[in-house]
N, C-alpha and C positions, 0 to 999 in steps of 0.2 A: 484309403484317402491317397490323393497325389500330393506331393509337396509337404512341407513342414507342418507339424502340428502347432497348436496354440498353447502348448504346455508351458507354463511360466509366464503367460500373457494375461492380462486382466480379463476376467470373465465378461461376456456379453450378455447384457439382460435383455430377454425376449418376452414381449407379451404377445400371446396368441389370441386372436380374435375369431369369432364364429364365421365371418365371411367378410367380403371386401367393402360392404357399408359399415360394418362394425369397425374394421380397421381404419376407415376414412374418419369415423367420429372420434375413434381414440387418438388418432394422430392428431386431429385438429384441437383436442383437448390439451394435448401435450404441448403444442405450440402456444396456445393461449396462456397456460399456466406459466410458461418460461417467460412470456412477454410481461405477464403481470408481477413477476418477481421485482421486489425493490431494486432499483437500479438508479445511477446518477446521470446516465446518459441515454442515447437512443438504443432502442432494441433493434439490432441488424440481423435480418434473418435471410438466408439464401435458399431458394427453392430450385429443386429438380424438375424435370418433365415426367410424363406418364399419366396412363389413364386413372389409376387410384389417386394419385396426389390432386388431379383435378376435382375428384369427389371430395377430398379432404379440404381444398381450398373453398369449395362451395359452402361446406359446414363452418369453416373457419370465419368466412365473411359475415356470419350472422353471429359470431361470438362476441361476448363483452371482453374487450381488449383496450388498453391504453393506445388506441390507433394514432394519436397524435404524435407518439414518439417512436413509432415503427418506421423502419427503413427496409425496403425489400430490394434484395439483389437476386441476380441468377447464378445458379451453379454452372449451367452450360447452355449453350444455344447452337442451333443449326446456321450455317451460313446460308441464308435464303432471304428473299425480299419481305418487306414489311407485310404483314397480315398473311403470309403463306400459312397454310393449315399444319405444316410441319414445324413451325416455329414454336417454341415453348412459350414465348411471349404472347402469341395469339392466344393461347388457351389460358395463361395467367390472367390476361386482361379480361377474358370472358367469365372466368370463374371467381376471381378475387378482386381484382381492381375496379371492375365496374359495379360492385356491390358494397365494397368497404369504403369508410370515409377516409381515404388516402389521397393526399395532394399529389400533383404530379411530380414535385420535387422529392417526394419520398419514394419513388420508383426509380430503379437503376438498371435499365435494360443494358445487355451485352451489345456494343455497337457492331454488330455483325454485317451491317450494310456498307461498312467503309470500304473505299477502294484500297486502302492500305491497312489490311488486317493485322499485321505484326504491330504497327503504330496504335492501332484500335485496342489490342490486348494490352499493351504498356498503358494506355490510356484508362482501360477498365481497372487495371491494378491500381492507378493513382485514385480513381474514384473510390475504390474500396478503402484505401488509406484516409481519404477525407472524411468517410463516414464512420470507419471502425478503428481508427488509430493507425499508427506506423510502428511495426508491420501490422496489417489489418487483422484483428481479432473478432471474428464474427461470433455473435451470441448464440445462434443455432443455425446449423446447416442440415437441411433434409436431403437425404440421398435415396436413391433407388438402387435396385440390383438387377443386372441383366442375366439372362440364361447363360451367357459366356463369362460371367464373373466381372463385367464391367460396373463401374459406378461413375457418377457424373459423366464426362465423355473420355475416361480414362479407360482405354480399350486395350485388350491384350495385344502385344506386339507393337504398339504404336510408341514412336519415340518420346511422346508427350509423358509417358510414365517416368521418364528419367530426368524430367525437369526439376532441378532443385534450386535454381536462382531466380524463379519468377512465379508470382502468383496466379497468374493467367497465361494461358498458352493456347496454340492452335494445334489441332491434330490433322492427320491426314484423312482422306475421305473415308467415311464408315457409313455404310447403308445408304450411300448416295449423297452424303454432304460432308464437307469439313465442317469442323465445330470449333468453338471457342469454350474453354473450359477452365474451372478452377483446378489447381494442382494440388498435389499431395501437401506441400509446405503450408498453404493456407487451410486446406481442410484440417490438417493435424493441429493447427493453432486454435481452431474453433472452441468454444467452451462447452457446447453441447452438440452431439451428432444425433439426428433422428433418422434411423432407416425405416422406410415404408416398403414391405415387400409382400406381395400377393400374386397368387397364381401357381398352379401346379408345375408350371415349367421353371419355376424359381427354386424349387425344393432342393435340387443337388447343390446349387451354389449357395444357398442359405446355410445348408449344413456344413459346408466348407468355411463359410464366413464364420459362423459361430465356433467352429473349431479353431479358428485362427490361421487358416491356410493362406500364407502370404504368397503363394504362386498365383492367386488370382488378384487382379488390381484392388477389388473391394477389401481384401485381407490385409492390405497396407494402410488402411485408415485406422486411426488410433481407437481404442476400445473403451478406455475409461471415460465416464460421462457420456456414454453412448447407449441408446435404446433402439432396440429392433421391434416395430409393430408389424405382425405378420398375421395373415389369414391361415385357417387350418390347412388349406390346400398347400401353401408354401412351406408350412412347418411340419408336413407329413414325415419327414425323414429325420426330424430332430428327436432326441432321446426325451423321454418324460421328463417333467421338471422333478 
């Protein structure tokens, strides 16, 4: 293993599912159960992008949930025009927002179409404070895991990894786009973290994440109150339970 081990850190719970569809159903059930837990205020959830999450959100749209108190935020977004197929919001609208009984004011897209992206990032941080308290504490954050160990748009080598004084920041160009992303401070304040990791190409990084390797960006996310839902392909390098 490269980098420090997770010795002394909280164990990361992993649910291994048969396949991608099973992982999508399991993940949707986790979100629905969290939303249904007794609470005095709104349930603020932030979603990442990716193909498996779109399956999860299609299932979630049909779940019984207290939709009237759900507030939906984004974990990250590519700087691209409205409706662009590369935009996470495009797929979020198609899979969840078009099918669940959510009002427009319950949806909080990242303002990546702004001419002043730095100001837009500060504005989005203020939006999170308005819906999730100051400093914002999200009820659940859904994260993915890249084959390079990135999560959200916290990419290896990008200066955004070192942002400690802002909850929302901008990245350098990555795979053709700059991105707006939640940063480690706000991710690590979240009450729950749900990792959804599928595919054989994620196996090495999932093993490093589970071991607590802080040399990859994903390994710097807090582990207590976190759950990984993975398919067998992604979990193939994990030790047996």
